[in-house]
N, C-alpha and C positions, 0 to 999 in steps of 0.2 A: 649504255653513259650516256650523265647528261649532264651540264653545267649550271647551274642558276645563279644568280646572282642576287642582290637584293639591290629594290629599288630607289633603294634611298640615294644612293649617286645619281640618277637620273632625275629622282625630283630634286638635287641640289641640283643642278644643271637646268631644268625646268623653273625653279629659283631664280638662279643666277641669268635666266633671260625674259622672266619679267620685269626683274627689277631694270635690264640695262631701257626696256621697251618703256619702262613710266618713266626716267627721265629721260626718253628720249621727249615722249609727249611732254615733260614739261617745259622742254622748250618750246616750241608748237604756240605759237598765236592764240591769243584768245579767241573766244566767241564772240559775235554782236553783241551777243547782251551783257556779255562785261561789259562794253567801256558807254559811256556818257551817247557820243556825241559819235553817228559812224561813217565810219570813211569809206570809202567806196577804192581800192589799191586802184592804179593803174595799170597797165598787162605787161613793160617793166616789172616791176614790185611782184605782179603775182607770177610770172615766172622764175626771180629771183628762192619765193617764197617756196616753189614748187623745187628745184635743187638743193633747198636748203632741206625738205625732209624729207629726201630719195636719200640725200649723202647716210640722213640718221639712223635711216628704214637700214640702208644696207652697213653698215657700221654695225650696227647691233645683231645683226643676223649670222656680220661673218666674225664675231665673237661670239654667237651661241654656235655656231659649227668649231670654232675653233676647241673651246671649255668639250664639245663633245663627239672629239678626234682625242685629245689627250685622254677623256677618260676611257676613251673604245681601246688607247692603246697599252695604257698602262692593264687594264680586263686583260685585252687581250696576251699581253705578257705573262698574268699570273695564272690566266688559264691555261697556258703553252711549258709552266714550270712544275702545275702538278695535276693528276688527273686521281679520283675516285673511281672503286667500281665496288660491283655487289654485284653474288653470283652464287646461285639456285645449282645443289645440285641434282635435284629434281622436283619439277611445278605441280606436277600432282600426285598426291597420298593420299594414304584411307587413313579415316579417322583416328587417334590416337599414333600415327606414324613421325618420328621424326626425322629430321632433315639437317643439313647443314649448311648455313647463310657464311659464304666468306666473305668478307668488307676486308679491303686493301686498299690504303692510297700509296701513291709512287709519284715521286720531285725529284727534281733536280739538283736543287737547292737547299740551305740548312732550313726551314720554315716548320715557323713551331706551330705544331695540329692538337688544336682543342677534339682528342677525338669522343664520340656518340659515349651519355652512359644508361648501361640498362637495370631496372630491379633484375623481375623477373616477367615482364611485356615488355614486345614489341607497341604491339594495340592491343586492344579486349579479344578480339579474337587468335591473336600470336603470342605462346607462352613462351618461352625463354627456360632451356633444360637445364643446359650446361653454357660455359662463358669461357675463352680460354683466354692467357693474359695476350696483349699485344706485342709482336714477335719484331722487332726492325731486324731486316736485311740491308748491308751496303754490298751492292753492284762494283763488277770492275769497271764497269761502265761511267761511274760514278752515282748514279742514280739509288736512290736510297728508296725502300719498297718498305709498310708498313701494313700487317696482318693479323686479320684475327679472325677464330672461324665463333660461331655460333649455332650450337645444337637450340630449331626452335623446332615445336609440334601445336594441334591445333587441336579442338576439342569441338569444329563447328563445321559443318557442311555448306560447298557451296565452293562458290569463287569468295577468295580472301585477297584483300589487294595487300601487298608489304611496302607500304610506303615508301615515299622519300629519303635518304639518312645522312641529315646534316652534317660537315664537318669544319669547322672556321680554322681560316687559319694567324696567324700572324698576331693571335689577340683579337682579330678588330673582324663584327660584325659583317660588315659591307663586304669581306672577302668569304665567301662560303665556296661550297663543291656540293652536291649533291648527287648522291645515285638514282637512278631512274624508277620509276613502282614496275611494281609485278604482278602477277597474277600468279595464286595458288588457288590448284581447286583442291579441294578436299574433300572427296566422293565418302558414303557410308559400305558400310559394311554388305555384302548380300545376302539378302534372306528368303530362302526358300519356303513362302508361305505354305504352303500344299504338299511340302514334301511331312513323310512319315516321321513321326514324333521314334526317337533313336532312344535306345538305354547307353544314362549313365558310362561312362570308359573308367576305368579302375585306374589309379593312377598307374602310371611308369615307374617300376625300378629303377633308382639314382646307379649308371653304370658305376662298375667296379675301377678305379683308377689305379694298379700293380702300385706304379711309380711313386703316388700320394702314401700310399698304404707305406708302402715300406722307407720311404722319407718319413716319417711318423714315425714309424716303430724304432729306423734308428735314432730319435730325438728322442722317445724314449728311453732308451739302452745307454741312450750317454746321458739323460741328468740323472738314469738310476745308479749308472757305472761312477757318476760323480759326488753322488749323495753318498755310497757305500764305503769311497776313499774319504772322504770327509768325515764320515764315523769311527773309519778307524785311525783316522792318523787322532783324532780328540779321544779314543780311546787309548791310543798308546803314548799321545806327547801332552795331553793339556790335561785329563780325566785324574783330579786326586784320587791313588789307589788306595783302598780301604786296606789298613795292614790287618791282616790275621792274625786274630790273639795267639798271644803265646803261653805255653802252658804252663803256670809255675812250680817250679823242682818240689818234689815230693820232699815233709819232712821224713825225719831218720824215724819217725815211730809210727806204728802202725794205722792207717785213717780209720778205725772204728773207734779205736782208742784216744783218739782226738774228739770226735764227732762227741760219743759219750757223753766226753770230761762238758764240753760245750753245750752240753744238753741237762746234766746238771745242773750249771752252771745258771742257765737260765730259768729251771723250773725253780732254781732258791731265789733270783730277783723275784718275781711273782709280778711280771709288768701288765697280764692282764688284767689281773685280781686289785691292781693299783688304776685301770681308769687308759692304761698300757697296750691296749689290745695292739693298737697297726706296729711299734717299732713292735714289739712282741713277734709278731707270723715275719718283721722282714728280718728280725736275728735265727729265726727258724728258719727261713726259705737258707740261708746263709747257711745256716751251718748245716745244712744237709746238699746244697749246692759244694760243698764245698766236698765234705765227703764224695760225692758221686765220682768230680773232677782228681782227686787224689784217687779212689778206689778203681776208675773206670776207664782213667782218661779220657773222660767228655769234659768236656769245657763247658759245662751246664752254670758259671756264673757268668758268659757273654750271651746265654741263649734264653730263646724265651722259654715258656712251658713247651708246650708239642715239640721243640725242636729236642730239650730233653729226654722228654720220656722215648723220639726215635733213637737217639744217641744211643740211649740203654738199650732199645729190643735189638740195633743192629750190635753192640756188644752181645747178643743171646744173653739178655734177661727175659724171663718169662710174662708170662701176660698179668699173671693172676699178682706179680709183685708190684709189675708199674702200673697197675690202674690203685692202688689204693695208693701210693706215691703221686698220681696226676690228680688226686682228688686234694688232697692235702699243696699240692702247690697252686693250685687254681685257687681254695680259698687263700693264699700269700696272697696271690694279685688279687684277689675281692679287698682284701682289708689293707692292702697299700695302695690300692691305685685305685678301686673305685669308693671308696672312704665305706666298706660296706662292714659293722660291727657285726662279730658271730656273738653266738650267748655264750656259755662257760663250759656248758658242757660240748659242743664244736670246738672252742679249743685246748680241753681236756683229750676230745679224739683225735686232735691233730698231732697234737706232741706224743701221744701214744703214736700215732700212724709212724712216724720218723725216728722211734726207736725201736719198734719192731724195725721197719726198715733196716737199720745199720746195726740188729743184728742177726737179721736175715740175709746179710748178704756179705756178713763181714768173712777176714781170712786171717785163721788161728798164723803165726810166724810159722810154725813146721807145715804148712802151707804153702808157704808162698817158696817160688823155683830159687833155688841158690843159684850166686851170681855164676860159680864155675859152668852151671849147666844149661845158663843163658847164653854162655860162651858158647 
């Protein structure tokens, strides 16, 4: 470690000394050429003049030494109160390797310190990889130590100089301390030029870390469990449950009688003959679906065409009957929802399918089970 003081204070002393000497020289007698009449001094006058000059010189030199002593005493006191250090953990590295540079400032009194700031390089050959935050420690002896670590590297080979690092105290540029310069030797990677060319090695497999795998597996299971709990709570408490359609009470009359009467009324309305084809298929579909609901307990009015056909098959109906019924219901869906306009022959055919389906599946009152037998 070295202490480096600015030369400003010494320049100030030299300037002060020069000014004192110039003031004393002004008091000396003028030269012979400046007087109009040459005067030859006597021996006594020469002796007095010599004594005057000697006393002036001695007084000016005395003031100079006093100022210099004061400056050295101030500098000595400041130097005793603060020290700076820079330590490298190694001074010989391979190119691209990283080393630690520890900077420390220790002082006994509370002194403001201007810490040096580096961006990404110290010099053109020394790059900074990482910089820690300066850490302040107060010791029991009353000494305060500020420490900072720089991780540095170099990509140049040879001897590289780490220059002195300046620290300014008391916000005064004349009060500076600097670390000692150091040499860092950066060597290149040795290459055997005469060695045989070797094959490219395959990449190494990453080692399995079972603890890490178990950790991530546990995290995934916890996340899945949380999702499952959230879905369960949503389904049970927050999701609006879709109410199951309730079957309408069956009429006292047989279902086929009601259906055949409504089909006859629909024929008499002559809707499709009056360009009301869509309304014709709406009423035709409702009549057949209502009949299916009362006759087979299949909620056809709340179901799609495919769901209705599936429900009839589950009740034991033959495919020959469901096939023509599917054709009727699909034609009704096209007319109601797809803006399809069937021709007159198709309208007559669908009406016949409806009437035939009712007649083929009706149950006469004598065929219906009695209430006592049901009980």
